[in-house]
C-alpha positions as CSV (number, residue, x, y, z in Angstrom):
1,M,13.7,5.3,-26.2
2,P,12.3,2.9,-23.6
3,I,13.7,3.2,-20.1
4,P,15.9,0.1,-19.5
5,V,14.6,-2.3,-16.9
6,V,16.9,-2.7,-13.9
7,T,17.3,-5.4,-11.3
8,L,16.1,-4.3,-7.9
9,A,19.1,-4.9,-5.7
10,Q,17.7,-3.9,-2.3
11,I,16.3,-5.2,0.9
12,Y,14.0,-8.3,1.0
13,A,14.9,-9.1,-2.6
14,A,18.4,-10.7,-2.1
15,E,19.1,-14.4,-2.6
16,A,18.9,-15.6,0.9
17,L,19.4,-19.4,0.4
18,D,18.5,-22.3,-1.8
19,R,14.9,-23.0,-1.1
20,A,15.4,-26.7,-2.0
21,A,11.8,-27.3,-2.8
22,H,12.5,-30.9,-3.7
23,R,13.1,-31.5,0.1
24,R,9.6,-30.5,1.1
25,R,7.9,-33.8,0.2
26,D,10.8,-35.9,1.5
27,A,9.4,-36.8,5.0
28,G,12.4,-38.9,6.0
29,W,14.9,-36.1,5.0
30,L,12.8,-33.5,6.9
31,T,12.7,-35.6,10.0
32,A,16.4,-36.1,10.0
33,A,17.0,-32.4,9.3
34,R,14.8,-31.4,12.3
35,M,17.1,-33.5,14.5
36,A,20.4,-32.6,12.8
37,P,22.6,-30.7,15.3
38,T,23.9,-28.3,12.7
39,S,20.4,-27.3,11.4
40,R,19.7,-23.6,12.0
41,V,16.5,-22.1,13.3
42,V,15.1,-18.6,12.9
43,L,12.9,-17.9,15.9
44,L,9.7,-15.8,15.8
45,S,7.3,-14.7,18.4
46,E,4.1,-13.0,17.3
47,L,5.9,-12.2,13.9
48,R,8.8,-10.6,15.7
49,F,12.3,-12.0,15.3
50,A,14.9,-13.0,17.9
51,L,18.0,-10.8,17.7
52,L,21.4,-10.5,19.4
53,G,23.8,-7.6,19.2
54,T,22.9,-4.0,19.9
55,D,20.1,-1.8,18.7
56,E,22.6,-0.1,16.4
57,A,24.1,-3.3,15.1
58,P,21.6,-6.1,15.4
59,L,22.6,-9.7,14.7
60,L,20.2,-12.5,13.5
61,H,19.8,-15.0,16.2
62,A,19.5,-18.4,14.5
63,P,20.7,-21.1,16.9
64,T,21.5,-24.6,15.9
65,V,19.4,-27.6,16.9
66,A,22.2,-28.6,19.1
67,E,22.1,-25.2,20.9
68,L,18.4,-25.5,21.4
69,G,18.9,-29.0,22.9
70,A,15.9,-30.6,21.2
71,A,14.7,-31.7,17.8
72,L,12.4,-29.3,16.0
73,P,8.6,-30.0,16.0
74,P,6.9,-30.9,12.7
75,E,5.4,-27.4,12.6
76,A,8.8,-25.8,12.0
77,I,8.9,-24.3,8.6
78,F,11.7,-25.6,6.3
79,L,13.1,-22.5,4.6
80,G,15.9,-24.1,2.6
81,E,19.6,-24.7,2.6
82,R,22.8,-22.6,2.9
83,A,26.0,-24.4,2.2
84,G,24.4,-27.8,2.8
85,V,22.9,-26.7,6.2
86,A,19.1,-26.8,6.6
87,W,17.4,-23.7,7.8
88,F,14.0,-23.6,9.5
89,A,11.7,-21.0,11.1
90,L,10.0,-21.8,14.4
91,D,7.0,-19.8,15.7
92,L,7.2,-19.6,19.5
93,G,3.7,-18.1,19.7
94,A,3.6,-15.7,22.7
95,E,6.6,-17.3,24.3
96,P,9.8,-15.2,24.2
97,P,13.0,-16.8,23.0
98,A,15.4,-18.0,25.7
99,Q,18.1,-15.7,24.4
100,G,18.1,-12.3,22.7
101,R,15.4,-9.7,22.2
102,L,12.4,-9.4,19.8
103,A,12.1,-6.9,17.1
104,E,9.8,-6.1,14.1
105,L,11.5,-6.7,10.8
106,R,11.0,-3.2,9.4
107,A,12.7,-1.7,12.4
108,I,15.9,-3.6,11.8
109,S,16.0,-4.7,8.1
110,L,18.3,-1.9,6.9
111,L,20.8,-2.7,9.7
112,L,21.1,-6.4,8.6
113,P,23.0,-7.9,5.7
114,A,20.7,-8.1,2.7
115,D,20.5,-11.9,2.7
116,D,19.5,-12.0,6.3
117,A,16.8,-9.4,5.8
118,A,15.5,-11.4,2.8
119,L,15.5,-14.6,4.9
120,L,13.4,-13.0,7.6
121,A,11.0,-11.6,5.0
122,Y,10.5,-15.1,3.6
123,A,10.0,-16.5,7.1
124,R,7.6,-13.8,8.2
125,A,5.4,-14.2,5.1
126,V,5.0,-17.9,5.5
127,A,4.5,-17.7,9.3
128,H,1.8,-15.1,8.8
129,W,0.0,-17.4,6.3
130,H,0.0,-20.2,8.9
131,H,-1.6,-18.0,11.5
132,G,-4.6,-17.5,9.2
133,H,-5.0,-21.1,8.0
134,R,-5.2,-23.2,11.0
135,F,-8.7,-24.3,10.1
136,C,-10.1,-25.6,6.9
137,G,-11.9,-23.1,4.7
138,R,-14.2,-25.8,3.4
139,C,-15.3,-27.8,6.5
140,G,-13.9,-25.9,9.4
141,S,-11.7,-28.7,10.7
142,P,-8.2,-28.1,12.2
143,T,-5.6,-28.4,9.5
144,E,-2.1,-30.0,9.8
145,V,1.2,-28.8,8.5
146,V,2.6,-30.7,5.5
147,Q,5.4,-30.3,3.0
148,G,7.8,-28.8,5.5
149,G,5.4,-26.0,6.3
150,H,4.7,-25.0,2.7
151,A,1.1,-26.4,2.8
152,R,-1.6,-27.3,5.2
153,R,-3.9,-30.3,4.7
154,C,-7.3,-30.9,6.2
155,P,-7.5,-34.5,7.5
156,A,-11.3,-34.4,7.5
157,C,-12.0,-33.5,3.8
158,G,-8.5,-33.8,2.3
159,S,-8.3,-30.2,0.9
160,E,-4.9,-28.6,0.8
161,T,-4.0,-24.9,0.9
162,F,-0.7,-23.2,0.1
163,P,1.0,-19.9,1.1
164,R,-0.6,-17.1,-0.8
165,T,1.1,-14.1,-2.4
166,D,-1.1,-11.1,-3.2
167,P,0.0,-9.2,-6.4
168,A,0.0,-5.4,-6.1
169,V,1.1,-2.7,-8.5
170,I,3.0,0.4,-7.4
171,V,3.7,3.3,-9.7
172,L,5.7,6.5,-9.9
173,V,3.6,8.8,-12.0
174,T,5.6,11.6,-13.8
175,H,4.8,14.6,-15.9
176,G,7.9,16.3,-17.4
177,E,10.2,17.2,-14.5
178,R,7.7,16.5,-11.8
179,C,6.5,13.3,-10.1
180,L,3.3,12.7,-8.2
181,L,3.4,11.6,-4.5
182,A,0.3,11.0,-2.4
183,R,-0.5,10.6,1.3
184,S,-2.7,7.8,2.8
185,P,-4.3,8.4,6.2
186,R,-2.4,5.3,7.4
187,F,1.0,6.8,6.7
188,P,3.3,8.2,9.5
189,P,3.1,12.0,9.9
190,G,4.3,13.9,6.9
191,M,5.0,10.9,4.7
192,Y,4.0,10.8,1.0
193,S,4.6,7.9,-1.4
194,T,3.9,6.5,-4.8
195,L,0.4,5.2,-5.7
196,A,-0.3,1.5,-5.2
197,G,-3.1,-1.0,-5.2
198,F,-4.0,-4.7,-5.3
199,V,-4.8,-6.5,-8.5
200,E,-8.4,-7.4,-8.7
201,A,-9.9,-10.6,-10.1
202,G,-9.9,-10.5,-13.9
203,E,-7.5,-7.6,-14.2
204,S,-4.1,-7.3,-15.9
205,L,-1.4,-5.3,-14.3
206,E,-1.8,-2.5,-16.8
207,Q,-5.6,-2.4,-16.1
208,T,-4.9,-2.3,-12.4
209,L,-2.5,0.6,-12.8
210,R,-4.8,2.7,-14.8
211,R,-7.8,2.0,-12.6
212,E,-6.0,2.7,-9.3
213,V,-4.5,6.0,-10.4
214,R,-7.7,7.1,-12.0
215,E,-9.7,6.2,-8.8
216,E,-7.3,7.7,-6.3
217,V,-6.2,11.0,-8.0
218,G,-8.2,11.3,-11.2
219,I,-5.2,11.1,-13.5
220,E,-5.1,9.2,-16.8
221,L,-1.9,7.5,-17.8
222,D,-0.1,7.4,-21.0
223,E,3.1,5.3,-21.2
224,L,3.6,2.5,-18.7
225,T,7.1,0.9,-18.0
226,Y,7.8,-2.0,-15.8
227,R,10.8,-1.3,-13.5
228,A,11.2,-4.1,-10.8
229,S,9.5,-6.2,-8.3
230,Q,9.9,-6.7,-4.5
231,P,8.5,-9.3,-2.1
232,W,6.7,-7.4,0.6
233,P,6.0,-9.6,3.7
234,F,3.6,-7.1,5.4
235,P,1.8,-9.4,5.3
236,Q,2.4,-11.3,2.1
237,S,2.4,-9.3,-1.1
238,L,4.5,-9.0,-4.3
239,M,5.0,-5.4,-5.3
240,L,5.2,-4.9,-9.0
241,G,6.9,-1.6,-9.7
242,F,6.1,0.7,-12.7
243,R,6.9,4.1,-14.0
244,A,4.0,5.9,-15.9
245,T,3.6,9.3,-17.6
246,A,0.5,11.3,-16.9
247,V,-1.7,12.7,-19.6
248,G,-2.4,15.8,-17.5
249,T,-1.8,17.2,-14.0
250,T,-5.2,18.2,-12.7
251,L,-5.9,16.1,-9.6
252,A,-9.3,14.8,-8.4
253,I,-8.5,13.1,-5.1
254,D,-10.6,10.3,-3.6
255,Q,-10.7,11.4,0.0
256,D,-11.7,7.9,1.1
257,E,-8.3,6.6,0.0
258,I,-6.0,9.6,-0.2
259,E,-5.6,12.6,2.1
260,D,-3.5,14.6,-0.2
261,A,-1.4,14.4,-3.4
262,I,1.2,16.7,-4.7
263,W,3.4,17.2,-7.8
264,L,7.1,17.7,-6.8
265,T,10.1,18.5,-8.9
266,R,13.4,16.6,-8.8
267,V,15.1,19.7,-7.3
268,Q,12.5,19.8,-4.4
269,I,12.9,16.1,-3.6
270,A,16.6,15.9,-4.0
271,D,17.2,18.7,-1.5
272,A,16.4,17.4,1.9
273,E,16.0,20.9,3.3
274,R,13.5,22.0,0.6
275,C,11.5,18.8,0.2
276,P,8.1,19.5,1.7
277,V,7.3,15.9,2.4
278,R,8.8,12.9,4.2
279,L,9.7,10.2,1.6
280,P,8.9,6.5,2.1
281,N,11.4,4.3,4.0
282,R,14.5,3.0,2.2
283,D,13.4,-0.6,2.5
284,S,10.5,0.0,0.1
285,I,10.2,-0.3,-3.6
286,A,8.4,3.1,-3.5
287,R,11.7,4.7,-2.4
288,F,13.6,2.8,-5.1
289,L,11.3,4.1,-7.8
290,I,11.7,7.7,-6.5
291,E,15.5,7.5,-6.2
292,E,15.8,5.9,-9.6
293,W,13.9,8.8,-11.2
294,L,16.0,11.3,-9.3
295,A,19.2,9.8,-10.6
296,E,18.1,10.3,-14.2
297,G,17.8,14.1,-13.7
């Protein structure tokens, strides 16, 4: 019997607001919203967010335009609406906010309400895209922000670019009562996670899964089952989560990509004292895939 597909109800995937895409081309409405005293603004500085509260209980700092004391510039990114109030993101560059402190999203995401964490994930992904598209990829001229921050146009050649999302597959490979976790050289000490990789040109998701697992650990896959997806704004990916069964268990590790890989039982992983590895953080779909599998045992 196929494993039922579940909805991923976790961090970064919550419904943060109404994106109100129909507002993006309404220049008059956007101008008014940038001046409206009740409009709210998420503040970023070098992709870190302004926060209030304590380290243990952070609060999103999203002042109103009235509190800022000035209309927002055209570069402010229109995120959408909550209860009829417009929300924007404003990149301060290297300048710190007038109030609050700055923090990386992953450091505070699990301490925020899910809708706030999702809102910041959205803002971070679009802000990161803007950082890399200030000049035209065709002619090299400076580009300008249009469509409320959801596109950039080159005034010299007329080309337009839009925020990019990179599809990537992530898979928990199982064989009987064991699952396969691997360690990348980039991981924190002791951490092992599920296998993952970006979709290449001309590939289906299924082809990417089989290729990545074969290349990284030498395992052939049998049954593939889609589980859930997660926006991953580090910098701007969409993680497509799968479960897969392995044909065999003999590993052939690609040392250029993977330092180590290990088969672990449910009992080993579920017991924090016996688990020989550090699991991925709880804000990741990798952890979701592992915990879902554990719950079925």
